[in-house]
N, CA, C and O atoms as CSV, one atom per row, in Angstrom:
chain,resi,resn,atom,element,x,y,z
A,1,UNK,N,N,0.503,2.182,-35.436
A,1,UNK,CA,C,-0.816,2.069,-34.490
A,1,UNK,C,C,-0.946,3.779,-34.173
A,1,UNK,O,O,-0.058,4.559,-33.829
A,2,UNK,N,N,-2.030,3.967,-34.365
A,2,UNK,CA,C,-2.427,5.378,-34.297
A,2,UNK,C,C,-2.932,5.494,-32.785
A,2,UNK,O,O,-3.655,4.579,-32.391
A,3,UNK,N,N,-2.664,6.386,-32.020
A,3,UNK,CA,C,-3.090,6.589,-30.510
A,3,UNK,C,C,-4.440,6.989,-30.606
A,3,UNK,O,O,-4.859,7.401,-31.688
A,4,UNK,N,N,-5.292,6.910,-29.466
A,4,UNK,CA,C,-6.673,7.471,-29.330
A,4,UNK,C,C,-6.619,8.764,-29.491
A,4,UNK,O,O,-5.573,9.299,-29.121
A,5,UNK,N,N,-7.608,9.562,-30.026
A,5,UNK,CA,C,-7.532,10.867,-29.823
A,5,UNK,C,C,-7.475,11.559,-28.704
A,5,UNK,O,O,-8.330,11.347,-27.844
A,6,UNK,N,N,-6.436,12.542,-28.489
A,6,UNK,CA,C,-6.281,13.310,-27.005
A,6,UNK,C,C,-5.077,12.479,-26.259
A,6,UNK,O,O,-4.383,13.047,-25.416
A,7,UNK,N,N,-4.867,11.110,-26.611
A,7,UNK,CA,C,-3.615,10.376,-25.907
A,7,UNK,C,C,-2.279,10.692,-26.613
A,7,UNK,O,O,-2.097,10.735,-27.829
A,8,UNK,N,N,-1.522,10.872,-25.791
A,8,UNK,CA,C,0.170,10.640,-26.383
A,8,UNK,C,C,0.873,9.367,-26.253
A,8,UNK,O,O,0.809,8.610,-25.285
A,9,UNK,N,N,1.553,9.203,-27.326
A,9,UNK,CA,C,2.495,8.153,-27.172
A,9,UNK,C,C,3.679,8.369,-26.354
A,9,UNK,O,O,3.985,9.484,-25.932
A,10,UNK,N,N,4.333,7.332,-26.133
A,10,UNK,CA,C,5.536,7.689,-25.096
A,10,UNK,C,C,6.424,8.593,-25.785
A,10,UNK,O,O,6.892,9.478,-25.069
A,11,UNK,N,N,6.809,8.589,-27.131
A,11,UNK,CA,C,7.575,9.288,-27.608
A,11,UNK,C,C,7.047,10.855,-27.949
A,11,UNK,O,O,7.805,11.688,-28.447
A,12,UNK,N,N,5.900,11.086,-27.673
A,12,UNK,CA,C,5.324,12.391,-27.664
A,12,UNK,C,C,5.446,13.036,-26.687
A,12,UNK,O,O,5.290,14.255,-26.753
A,13,UNK,N,N,5.834,12.267,-25.217
A,13,UNK,CA,C,6.065,12.905,-23.956
A,13,UNK,C,C,7.209,13.703,-23.935
A,13,UNK,O,O,8.118,13.423,-24.716
A,14,UNK,N,N,7.323,14.701,-23.135
A,14,UNK,CA,C,8.643,15.311,-23.017
A,14,UNK,C,C,9.397,14.690,-22.114
A,14,UNK,O,O,8.883,13.976,-21.253
A,15,UNK,N,N,10.922,14.919,-22.215
A,15,UNK,CA,C,11.619,14.296,-21.060
A,15,UNK,C,C,11.142,14.553,-19.870
A,15,UNK,O,O,11.163,13.594,-19.098
A,16,UNK,N,N,10.670,15.647,-19.427
A,16,UNK,CA,C,10.262,15.680,-18.031
A,16,UNK,C,C,8.899,14.916,-17.587
A,16,UNK,O,O,8.660,14.531,-16.442
A,17,UNK,N,N,8.087,14.777,-18.671
A,17,UNK,CA,C,6.851,13.882,-18.505
A,17,UNK,C,C,7.251,12.533,-18.319
A,17,UNK,O,O,6.635,11.814,-17.533
A,18,UNK,N,N,8.221,12.124,-18.965
A,18,UNK,CA,C,8.765,10.625,-19.167
A,18,UNK,C,C,9.535,10.427,-17.920
A,18,UNK,O,O,9.445,9.319,-17.391
A,19,UNK,N,N,10.290,11.342,-17.360
A,19,UNK,CA,C,10.964,11.176,-15.962
A,19,UNK,C,C,9.940,11.284,-14.897
A,19,UNK,O,O,10.103,10.597,-13.888
A,20,UNK,N,N,8.864,12.089,-14.995
A,20,UNK,CA,C,7.728,12.118,-13.971
A,20,UNK,C,C,7.092,10.664,-13.996
A,20,UNK,O,O,7.016,10.033,-12.942
A,21,UNK,N,N,6.701,10.207,-15.016
A,21,UNK,CA,C,5.876,8.932,-15.434
A,21,UNK,C,C,6.815,7.783,-14.668
A,21,UNK,O,O,6.295,7.073,-13.806
A,22,UNK,N,N,8.056,7.651,-14.982
A,22,UNK,CA,C,8.838,6.670,-14.588
A,22,UNK,C,C,9.024,6.740,-13.040
A,22,UNK,O,O,8.887,5.676,-12.437
A,23,UNK,N,N,9.281,7.721,-12.414
A,23,UNK,CA,C,9.363,8.232,-10.895
A,23,UNK,C,C,8.025,7.785,-10.383
A,23,UNK,O,O,8.053,6.962,-9.468
A,24,UNK,N,N,6.855,8.195,-10.824
A,24,UNK,CA,C,5.627,7.846,-10.176
A,24,UNK,C,C,5.296,6.361,-10.394
A,24,UNK,O,O,4.469,5.834,-9.651
A,25,UNK,N,N,5.847,5.706,-11.296
A,25,UNK,CA,C,5.461,4.114,-11.334
A,25,UNK,C,C,6.394,3.629,-10.295
A,25,UNK,O,O,5.889,2.800,-9.538
A,26,UNK,N,N,7.683,3.952,-10.058
A,26,UNK,CA,C,8.760,3.575,-9.229
A,26,UNK,C,C,7.893,3.614,-7.587
A,26,UNK,O,O,7.765,2.673,-6.804
A,27,UNK,N,N,7.440,4.900,-7.453
A,27,UNK,CA,C,7.073,4.992,-5.951
A,27,UNK,C,C,6.005,4.037,-6.110
A,27,UNK,O,O,6.060,3.163,-5.245
A,28,UNK,N,N,4.973,3.899,-6.990
A,28,UNK,CA,C,4.004,2.834,-6.896
A,28,UNK,C,C,4.534,1.495,-6.599
A,28,UNK,O,O,4.065,0.820,-5.682
A,29,UNK,N,N,5.489,1.096,-7.340
A,29,UNK,CA,C,5.871,-0.375,-6.892
A,29,UNK,C,C,6.649,-0.375,-5.484
A,29,UNK,O,O,6.647,-1.344,-4.725
A,30,UNK,N,N,7.258,0.738,-5.255
A,30,UNK,CA,C,7.726,0.695,-3.956
A,30,UNK,C,C,6.759,0.710,-2.652
A,30,UNK,O,O,7.013,-0.017,-1.691
A,31,UNK,N,N,5.778,1.470,-2.668
A,31,UNK,CA,C,4.782,1.380,-2.112
A,31,UNK,C,C,3.930,0.090,-2.026
A,31,UNK,O,O,3.405,-0.249,-0.966
A,32,UNK,N,N,3.813,-0.586,-3.118
A,32,UNK,CA,C,2.791,-1.832,-3.157
A,32,UNK,C,C,3.905,-3.000,-2.759
A,32,UNK,O,O,3.539,-3.853,-1.950
A,33,UNK,N,N,5.011,-3.056,-3.202
A,33,UNK,CA,C,6.025,-4.203,-2.657
A,33,UNK,C,C,5.887,-4.190,-0.968
A,33,UNK,O,O,5.526,-5.132,-0.261
A,34,UNK,N,N,6.305,-2.765,-0.521
A,34,UNK,CA,C,6.608,-2.684,1.041
A,34,UNK,C,C,5.173,-3.104,1.770
A,34,UNK,O,O,5.190,-3.712,2.840
A,35,UNK,N,N,3.964,-2.745,1.132
A,35,UNK,CA,C,2.770,-3.006,1.908
A,35,UNK,C,C,2.570,-4.463,1.891
A,35,UNK,O,O,2.015,-4.978,2.862
A,36,UNK,N,N,2.993,-5.258,0.810
A,36,UNK,CA,C,2.600,-6.602,0.467
A,36,UNK,C,C,3.571,-7.267,1.468
A,36,UNK,O,O,3.235,-8.206,2.190
A,37,UNK,N,N,4.897,-6.665,1.458
A,37,UNK,CA,C,5.801,-7.457,2.448
A,37,UNK,C,C,5.332,-7.320,3.834
A,37,UNK,O,O,5.273,-8.327,4.539
A,38,UNK,N,N,4.985,-6.144,4.299
A,38,UNK,CA,C,4.468,-5.761,5.675
A,38,UNK,C,C,3.448,-6.557,5.983
A,38,UNK,O,O,3.505,-7.051,7.110
A,39,UNK,N,N,2.518,-6.835,5.312
A,39,UNK,CA,C,1.233,-7.619,5.280
A,39,UNK,C,C,1.439,-8.895,5.494
A,39,UNK,O,O,0.772,-9.469,6.355
A,40,UNK,N,N,2.544,-9.675,4.643
A,40,UNK,CA,C,2.755,-10.946,4.859
A,40,UNK,C,C,3.605,-11.391,5.898
A,40,UNK,O,O,3.723,-12.601,6.091
A,41,UNK,N,N,4.316,-10.423,6.713
A,41,UNK,CA,C,5.041,-10.757,7.831
A,41,UNK,C,C,4.319,-10.175,8.987
A,41,UNK,O,O,5.088,-10.199,9.949
A,42,UNK,N,N,3.239,-9.693,9.292
A,42,UNK,CA,C,2.444,-9.536,10.279
A,42,UNK,C,C,1.670,-10.600,10.806
A,42,UNK,O,O,1.414,-11.524,10.034
A,43,UNK,N,N,1.178,-10.660,12.157
A,43,UNK,CA,C,0.313,-11.612,12.567
A,43,UNK,C,C,-0.883,-10.927,12.660
A,43,UNK,O,O,-0.958,-9.736,12.963
A,44,UNK,N,N,-2.025,-11.803,12.354
A,44,UNK,CA,C,-3.471,-11.572,12.149
A,44,UNK,C,C,-4.028,-10.326,13.217
A,44,UNK,O,O,-4.888,-9.477,12.983
A,45,UNK,N,N,-3.172,-10.547,14.545
A,45,UNK,CA,C,-3.583,-9.585,15.651
A,45,UNK,C,C,-3.207,-8.278,15.508
A,45,UNK,O,O,-3.741,-7.336,16.094
A,46,UNK,N,N,-2.040,-8.188,14.521
A,46,UNK,CA,C,-1.507,-6.654,14.365
A,46,UNK,C,C,-2.059,-5.941,13.074
A,46,UNK,O,O,-1.643,-4.869,12.635
A,47,UNK,N,N,-3.075,-6.723,12.531
A,47,UNK,CA,C,-3.809,-6.071,11.406
A,47,UNK,C,C,-5.097,-5.770,11.798
A,47,UNK,O,O,-5.743,-6.624,12.407
A,48,UNK,N,N,-5.632,-4.558,11.514
A,48,UNK,CA,C,-7.047,-4.387,11.421
A,48,UNK,C,C,-7.810,-4.507,10.072
A,48,UNK,O,O,-7.616,-3.953,8.990
A,49,UNK,N,N,-8.638,-5.312,10.438
A,49,UNK,CA,C,-9.711,-5.933,9.523
A,49,UNK,C,C,-9.033,-7.337,9.004
A,49,UNK,O,O,-8.098,-7.930,9.543
A,50,UNK,N,N,-9.721,-7.700,7.859
A,50,UNK,CA,C,-9.161,-9.004,7.304
A,50,UNK,C,C,-7.853,-8.683,6.423
A,50,UNK,O,O,-7.683,-7.649,5.777
A,51,UNK,N,N,-6.969,-9.756,6.519
A,51,UNK,CA,C,-5.706,-9.979,5.786
A,51,UNK,C,C,-6.226,-9.977,4.039
A,51,UNK,O,O,-5.580,-9.443,3.138
A,52,UNK,N,N,-7.400,-10.634,3.886
A,52,UNK,CA,C,-7.548,-10.430,2.458
A,52,UNK,C,C,-8.047,-9.613,1.840
A,52,UNK,O,O,-7.845,-9.530,0.629
A,53,UNK,N,N,-8.917,-8.694,2.564
A,53,UNK,CA,C,-9.371,-7.439,2.188
A,53,UNK,C,C,-8.293,-6.269,1.770
A,53,UNK,O,O,-8.377,-5.572,0.759
A,54,UNK,N,N,-7.046,-6.195,2.980
A,54,UNK,CA,C,-5.959,-5.543,2.789
A,54,UNK,C,C,-5.187,-5.881,1.438
A,54,UNK,O,O,-4.788,-4.969,0.714
A,55,UNK,N,N,-4.999,-7.148,1.141
A,55,UNK,CA,C,-4.241,-7.856,0.364
A,55,UNK,C,C,-4.810,-7.354,-1.386
A,55,UNK,O,O,-4.098,-7.298,-2.389
A,56,UNK,N,N,-5.945,-7.117,-1.303
A,56,UNK,CA,C,-6.626,-6.730,-2.489
A,56,UNK,C,C,-6.470,-5.038,-2.404
A,56,UNK,O,O,-6.278,-4.465,-3.477
A,57,UNK,N,N,-6.524,-4.455,-1.524
A,57,UNK,CA,C,-6.902,-3.051,-1.360
A,57,UNK,C,C,-5.485,-2.481,-1.482
A,57,UNK,O,O,-5.464,-1.339,-1.942
A,58,UNK,N,N,-4.250,-3.037,-1.162
A,58,UNK,CA,C,-3.130,-2.359,-1.437
A,58,UNK,C,C,-2.947,-2.229,-3.269
A,58,UNK,O,O,-2.169,-1.382,-3.709
A,59,UNK,N,N,-3.558,-2.935,-4.016
A,59,UNK,CA,C,-3.411,-3.006,-5.252
A,59,UNK,C,C,-4.254,-1.687,-5.952
A,59,UNK,O,O,-4.373,-1.564,-7.171
A,60,UNK,N,N,-4.699,-0.927,-5.159
A,60,UNK,CA,C,-5.798,0.305,-5.601
A,60,UNK,C,C,-4.570,1.408,-5.729
A,60,UNK,O,O,-4.278,1.858,-4.621
A,61,UNK,N,N,-3.815,1.929,-6.764
A,61,UNK,CA,C,-2.883,2.811,-7.106
A,61,UNK,C,C,-2.013,3.105,-5.896
A,61,UNK,O,O,-1.646,2.223,-5.119
A,62,UNK,N,N,-1.725,4.290,-5.786
A,62,UNK,CA,C,-1.025,4.740,-4.576
A,62,UNK,C,C,-1.920,4.664,-3.186
A,62,UNK,O,O,-1.510,4.467,-2.042
A,63,UNK,N,N,-3.068,4.850,-3.579
A,63,UNK,CA,C,-4.243,4.933,-2.381
A,63,UNK,C,C,-4.057,3.844,-1.409
A,63,UNK,O,O,-3.849,4.063,-0.215
A,64,UNK,N,N,-4.142,2.537,-1.985
A,64,UNK,CA,C,-4.241,1.371,-1.312
A,64,UNK,C,C,-2.995,1.140,-0.218
A,64,UNK,O,O,-3.101,0.830,0.969
A,65,UNK,N,N,-2.013,1.341,-0.847
A,65,UNK,CA,C,-0.684,1.028,0.238
A,65,UNK,C,C,-0.694,2.034,1.353
A,65,UNK,O,O,-0.418,1.726,2.513
A,66,UNK,N,N,-1.088,3.496,0.888
A,66,UNK,CA,C,-1.118,4.683,1.991
A,66,UNK,C,C,-2.209,4.227,3.007
A,66,UNK,O,O,-1.971,4.124,4.211
A,67,UNK,N,N,-3.380,3.969,2.465
A,67,UNK,CA,C,-4.360,3.545,3.351
A,67,UNK,C,C,-4.091,2.344,4.318
A,67,UNK,O,O,-4.540,2.366,5.464
A,68,UNK,N,N,-3.381,1.335,3.860
A,68,UNK,CA,C,-2.866,0.233,4.444
A,68,UNK,C,C,-2.018,0.810,5.707
A,68,UNK,O,O,-2.400,0.586,6.856
A,69,UNK,N,N,-0.990,1.473,5.464
A,69,UNK,CA,C,-0.097,1.953,6.279
A,69,UNK,C,C,-0.626,2.870,7.288
A,69,UNK,O,O,-0.177,2.820,8.434
A,70,UNK,N,N,-1.533,3.697,6.968
A,70,UNK,CA,C,-2.378,4.710,7.886
A,70,UNK,C,C,-3.387,4.047,8.710
A,70,UNK,O,O,-3.471,4.412,9.882
A,71,UNK,N,N,-4.234,3.046,8.242
A,71,UNK,CA,C,-5.257,2.577,9.043
A,71,UNK,C,C,-5.283,0.802,9.200
A,71,UNK,O,O,-5.973,0.162,9.992
A,72,UNK,N,N,-4.421,0.327,8.303
A,72,UNK,CA,C,-4.594,-1.134,8.307
A,72,UNK,C,C,-3.760,-1.897,9.407
A,72,UNK,O,O,-4.099,-3.026,9.762
A,73,UNK,N,N,-2.657,-1.252,9.940
A,73,UNK,CA,C,-1.715,-1.906,10.940
A,73,UNK,C,C,-1.932,-1.207,12.298
A,73,UNK,O,O,-1.945,-0.006,12.569
A,74,UNK,N,N,-2.092,-2.254,13.044
A,74,UNK,CA,C,-2.517,-1.828,14.597
A,74,UNK,C,C,-1.105,-1.343,15.005
A,74,UNK,O,O,-0.109,-1.978,14.658
A,75,UNK,N,N,-1.020,-0.125,15.803
A,75,UNK,CA,C,0.201,0.469,16.269
A,75,UNK,C,C,0.542,-0.347,17.619
A,75,UNK,O,O,-0.300,-1.079,18.139
A,76,UNK,N,N,1.721,-0.185,18.101
A,76,UNK,CA,C,2.272,-1.078,19.126
A,76,UNK,C,C,1.631,-0.716,20.389
A,76,UNK,O,O,1.492,-1.582,21.253
A,77,UNK,N,N,1.163,0.678,20.609
A,77,UNK,CA,C,0.397,1.039,21.734
A,77,UNK,C,C,-0.828,0.320,21.618
A,77,UNK,O,O,-1.227,-0.292,22.609
A,78,UNK,N,N,-1.542,0.296,20.473
A,78,UNK,CA,C,-2.890,-0.367,20.472
A,78,UNK,C,C,-2.691,-1.869,20.994
A,78,UNK,O,O,-3.416,-2.353,21.863
A,79,UNK,N,N,-1.732,-2.496,20.433
A,79,UNK,CA,C,-1.384,-3.864,20.813
A,79,UNK,C,C,-1.219,-4.098,22.381
A,79,UNK,O,O,-1.756,-4.989,23.039
A,80,UNK,N,N,-0.382,-3.131,22.821
A,80,UNK,CA,C,-0.045,-3.249,24.150
A,80,UNK,C,C,-1.415,-2.925,25.038
A,80,UNK,O,O,-1.520,-3.744,25.951
A,81,UNK,N,N,-2.179,-2.232,25.022
A,81,UNK,CA,C,-3.226,-1.946,25.712
A,81,UNK,C,C,-4.307,-2.970,25.471
A,81,UNK,O,O,-4.935,-3.313,26.473
A,82,UNK,N,N,-4.596,-3.456,24.446
A,82,UNK,CA,C,-5.408,-4.427,24.182
A,82,UNK,C,C,-4.988,-5.796,24.860
A,82,UNK,O,O,-5.828,-6.455,25.473
A,83,UNK,N,N,-3.441,-6.282,24.716
A,83,UNK,CA,C,-3.067,-7.417,25.571
A,83,UNK,C,C,-2.845,-7.227,26.894
A,83,UNK,O,O,-2.693,-8.203,27.629
A,84,UNK,N,N,-2.799,-6.001,27.352
A,84,UNK,CA,C,-2.424,-5.495,28.834
A,84,UNK,C,C,-3.645,-6.426,29.799
A,84,UNK,O,O,-3.344,-7.191,30.715
A,85,UNK,N,N,-4.775,-6.188,29.419
A,85,UNK,CA,C,-5.944,-6.673,30.066
A,85,UNK,C,C,-6.066,-8.447,30.241
A,85,UNK,O,O,-6.481,-9.130,31.177
A,86,UNK,N,N,-5.545,-8.791,28.988
A,86,UNK,CA,C,-5.621,-10.250,28.920
A,86,UNK,C,C,-4.393,-11.183,29.254
A,86,UNK,O,O,-4.460,-12.408,29.359
A,87,UNK,N,N,-3.239,-10.396,29.407
A,87,UNK,CA,C,-1.859,-11.345,29.641
A,87,UNK,C,C,-1.945,-11.847,31.011
A,87,UNK,O,O,-1.597,-13.019,31.148
A,88,UNK,N,N,-2.350,-11.191,32.104
A,88,UNK,CA,C,-2.135,-11.598,33.550
A,88,UNK,C,C,-3.535,-12.189,34.054
A,88,UNK,O,O,-3.628,-12.492,35.244
A,89,UNK,N,N,-4.583,-12.358,33.234
A,89,UNK,CA,C,-5.644,-13.114,33.947
A,89,UNK,C,C,-5.484,-14.309,34.457
A,89,UNK,O,O,-4.820,-15.114,33.805
A,90,UNK,N,N,-5.906,-14.605,35.409
A,90,UNK,CA,C,-6.057,-16.204,35.928
A,90,UNK,C,C,-7.065,-16.771,35.935
A,90,UNK,O,O,-7.114,-17.938,36.325
């Protein structure tokens, strides 16, 4: 099989390029799996936006999981301040 013009096959890559590719894939898989695990173990109140949105968004390369960890999760202080007003209402 002849690769497309300008594309290298795996064997054409140097050892450093192969190593970088494997490390990049490992980082991507680690971010993806940790984001999916975190998403599946959080209550809906602890997630900003819809769970279904974030479940799809985390599959967008490295950007999706990083966006979920940065903006998709409610922080503890956000939960405490939002629950503070409703916890003791009579």
